[in-house]
DOMI-763492 format. One record per residue (C-alpha): residue in three letters; x, y, z. Coordinates in steps of 0.1 Angstrom, whole numbers, padded with zeros to 4 digits, always signed. Layout:
<atoms>
AlaXYZ...
</atoms>
This chain:
<atoms>
Leu+0980+1231-1008Glu+1003+1226-1038Ala+1010+1190-1028Tyr+0973+1184-1023Arg+0964+1196-1057Thr+0991+1175-1073Phe+0978+1143-1057Gln+0943+1153-1067Arg+0955+1151-1103Ile+0972+1117-1096Glu+0940+1104-1082Ala+0920+1116-1112Ser+0941+1095-1134Asn+0926+1063-1119Ala+0958+1045-1128Ser+0955+1018-1102Glu+0918+1013-1109Ala+0924+1011-1146Ile+0952+0985-1143Arg+0931+0964-1119Ala+0901+0966-1142Gly+0922+0954-1172Arg+0935+0925-1151Asp+0900+0915-1140Ile+0887+0917-1176Gly+0917+0896-1188Asp+0909+0869-1162Gln+0872+0867-1173Ala+0884+0867-1210Lys+0904+0835-1203Leu+0873+0819-1189Val+0853+0828-1221Glu+0881+0814-1243Met+0880+0782-1223Ser+0843+0780-1229Arg+0848+0785-1266Arg+0873+0756-1267Lys+0849+0735-1247Leu+0822+0743-1271Gly+0844+0732-1300Asn+0850+0699-1283Arg+0813+0694-1275Leu+0803+0700-1311Ile+0822+0668-1317Leu+0814+0648-1286Gly+0779+0661-1280Phe+0765+0695-1266Thr+0743+0696-1236Thr+0721+0722-1218Glu+0746+0721-1189Asp+0773+0732-1213Ala+0751+0761-1225Asp+0745+0771-1188Asp+0783+0771-1181Ile+0789+0794-1211Arg+0761+0818-1201Asp+0775+0819-1166Ala+0810+0828-1180Leu+0794+0855-1202Gly+0774+0869-1172Arg+0805+0872-1151Leu+0823+0889-1180Leu+0795+0915-1184Ala+0795+0922-1146Thr+0833+0927-1147Ile+0830+0950-1177Glu+0804+0972-1159Asp+0826+0974-1128Ala+0856+0984-1149Arg+0838+1011-1169Pro+0841+1039-1143Ser+0879+1035-1142Phe+0884+1049-1177Ile+0874+1086-1175Met+0906+1103-1188Pro+0909+1121-1222Gly+0917+1094-1247Asp+0895+1068-1231Ala+0867+1072-1255Ala+0880+1046-1280Leu+0885+1022-1251Ile+0850+1027-1238Ala+0837+1021-1273Gln+0856+0988-1274Ile+0841+0978-1240Asp+0806+0987-1252Ser+0811+0965-1283Ile+0823+0936-1263Ala+0794+0940-1238Glu+0769+0940-1266Leu+0783+0909-1282Ala+0786+0891-1249Ser+0750+0900-1240Gly+0738+0887-1274Leu+0757+0855-1270Gly+0742+0850-1235Val+0706+0853-1249Ala+0715+0829-1278Phe+0729+0802-1255Ala+0697+0805-1234Ser+0676+0793-1263Val+0699+0770-1283Gly+0692+0733-1281Pro+0717+0704-1281Asp+0707+0694-1317Asp+0710+0729-1332Ser+0744+0721-1347Ala+0743+0749-1373Ile+0735+0776-1346Leu+0761+0761-1323Asn+0787+0764-1350Ala+0778+0800-1356Leu+0779+0807-1319Glu+0814+0791-1317Gly+0825+0816-1344Asp+0810+0845-1324Leu+0829+0833-1293Arg+0860+0833-1314Arg+0853+0869-1325Leu+0847+0878-1289Ser+0881+0864-1279Glu+0897+0884-1307Lys+0880+0916-1295Phe+0894+0908-1260Arg+0929+0905-1274Leu+0926+0940-1290Leu+0910+0954-1258Gln+0938+0942-1237Glu+0964+0956-1260Asn+0947+0990-1258Met+0944+0987-1220Thr+0981+0981-1218Glu+0988+1012-1239Gln+0964+1033-1218Gly+0979+1020-1186Ser+1013+1031-1198Arg+0999+1066-1204Tyr+0985+1066-1169Ile+1019+1056-1154Ala+1036+1083-1175Leu+1011+1108-1162Gln+1017+1098-1126Gly+1055+1102-1132Glu+1050+1137-1145Thr+1028+1148-1117Leu+1050+1132-1090Ala+1081+1150-1105Ala+1062+1182-1105Ser+1052+1177-1068Tyr+1087+1169-1056Ser+1094+1204-1044Ala+1060+1207-1027Met+1065+1174-1010Leu+1099+1184-0998Lys+1085+1216-0982Leu+1057+1196-0967Ser+1081+1170-0953Ile+1102+1197-0937Ala+1071+1213-0922Leu+1059+1180-0908Val+1093+1172-0893Gly+1093+1206-0877Ala+1058+1201-0863Ile+1067+1166-0850Val+1099+1179-0833Ser+1079+1208-0817Met+1052+1184-0806Leu+1078+1160-0790Ala+1095+1190-0773Leu+1062+1201-0759Leu+1054+1165-0747Val+1088+1163-0730Leu+1083+1197-0713Asn+1048+1188-0703Arg+1059+1155-0688Arg+1087+1172-0670Ala+1064+1199-0657Thr+1039+1172-0646Trp+1066+1152-0629Gln+1079+1184-0611Ala+1044+1193-0600Asn+1037+1158-0587Tyr+1071+1158-0569Arg+1065+1191-0553Ala+1030+1180-0542Asp+1044+1149-0525His+1077+1162-0511Asp+1087+1186-0484Val+1103+1217-0500Thr+1129+1222-0472Thr+1142+1186-0466Gly+1132+1168-0498Val+1115+1138-0480Leu+1079+1128-0484Asn+1053+1151-0469Arg+1023+1143-0448Arg+0999+1142-0478Ala+1020+1116-0496Phe+1025+1095-0464Glu+0987+1095-0457Arg+0981+1083-0493Trp+1008+1056-0488Ile+0995+1044-0455Glu+0959+1041-0469Gly+0971+1017-0496Ile+0997+0996-0475His+0990+0961-0465Phe+1016+0949-0441Asp+1027+0912-0446Pro+1020+0893-0413Gln+1053+0875-0419Ala+1073+0907-0423Thr+1082+0930-0393Lys+1083+0967-0396Ala+1088+0995-0371Val+1069+1028-0373Met+1086+1056-0355Val+1076+1092-0347Phe+1103+1119-0338Asp+1099+1154-0325Leu+1129+1178-0324Asp+1135+1193-0289Asn+1138+1231-0286Phe+1133+1236-0323Lys+1111+1267-0317Glu+1140+1283-0297Val+1164+1277-0326Asn+1140+1295-0349Asp+1134+1324-0325Glu+1170+1330-0315Leu+1189+1322-0348Gly+1162+1326-0375His+1144+1303-0399Met+1176+1297-0420Ala+1191+1281-0389Gly+1159+1261-0384Asp+1160+1248-0420His+1197+1239-0415Val+1188+1219-0384Leu+1159+1201-0403Lys+1182+1191-0432Ala+1209+1179-0408Phe+1183+1158-0389Val+1170+1142-0421Arg+1205+1133-0430Asn+1209+1117-0396Leu+1176+1097-0401Val+1188+1084-0434Ala+1222+1075-0420Ser+1207+1058-0390Phe+1180+1038-0407Gly+1193+1033-0442Gln+1183+1044-0477Asp+1154+1019-0477Ala+1137+1036-0448Leu+1106+1056-0455Val+1113+1091-0441Val+1084+1116-0438Arg+1082+1152-0426Trp+1048+1151-0407Gly+1049+1188-0401Gly+1069+1215-0383Asp+1096+1196-0364Glu+1078+1162-0365Phe+1090+1132-0386Val+1078+1097-0392Val+1101+1068-0402Val+1090+1034-0414Val+1118+1008-0414Ser+1119+0970-0419Thr+1131+0949-0389Asp+1130+0916-0407Gly+1155+0891-0392Phe+1153+0905-0357Val+1133+0891-0328Glu+1112+0918-0311Ala+1138+0924-0284Gly+1165+0927-0310Ala+1144+0951-0330Val+1139+0974-0299Thr+1176+0973-0292Leu+1183+0983-0329Leu+1158+1012-0326Arg+1173+1024-0294Ala+1209+1024-0309Ser+1196+1043-0340Phe+1178+1067-0317Gln+1211+1075-0299Arg+1228+1083-0332Leu+1202+1110-0339Gln+1215+1131-0310Ser+1242+1153-0326Val+1256+1187-0329Val+1254+1208-0361Arg+1273+1240-0368Phe+1255+1270-0382Gly+1279+1300-0388Asp+1298+1304-0356Thr+1272+1286-0335Asp+1270+1250-0325Ile+1234+1238-0322Asp+1225+1207-0303Ile+1201+1184-0321Arg+1180+1165-0296Cys+1148+1146-0302Ser+1121+1127-0285Gly+1104+1097-0301Gly+1086+1065-0299Ala+1081+1033-0320Ala+1055+1006-0326Val+1066+0973-0341Trp+1044+0953-0366Pro+1028+0929-0360Ser+1030+0927-0322Asp+1019+0963-0318Ser+0993+0960-0347
</atoms>
């Protein structure tokens, strides 16, 4: 709140608007001075109605710029500046009306108007000096308010950093929790391989390449129910984990291993580079390696399985 109030005071100074207004008025003043010099030359070479139109256009742009600049000067001490602006606007407006009715042969009037343009340029010179001085005051005011707000901004920065760090921490925790939830939803808790839900989603989106060969295998552990009944579920989980390790060792890390449910597993493996007979031989050899013995406590448990395979694309 302290920082907000400080910046409200800075905005109220209108420093940037005042400086820009002074620059815009200065640019228009240069155009008016060029018109005055042009008028001086034309008084010698011959003045035309087009010259009068050019001068009136320059004065019109000047008046518009002054009106746009007026709201920028609202601070205490701007009253004298506003009075100068009003005086210049009044003189410029009168000159615009005069140049609308003057004729090319009215040399006396044109000489008088040339003098008025000279006075207008002098007023501009004084106005720009005062604008420069007022702009310096504005800048000093900004410096004072910024210095006063340093402590508040430091507190605000610390608070913002704390908020950002907290937000990032929450995002990291949320992402981690989301990843863990998705992982648990797609993976079997006991063995860590994909579950049936994830495999069904994968199989729905797969498009087998006709040029690539793959084997889809289904395995069922023999006598798994007896292991659970006689030795308990911990022994059954131990057998499942050992069997999954055998699957990965037999078919490689690139094989897709899925626990379909209970003691049933699905494996999808590439057989590229093998003719169909060679692929069948490879699967049979891998199948033999799945028959093993695992030790649980003081008991040796035989791991035996039944299974079958279909080869893409011949068994499509």
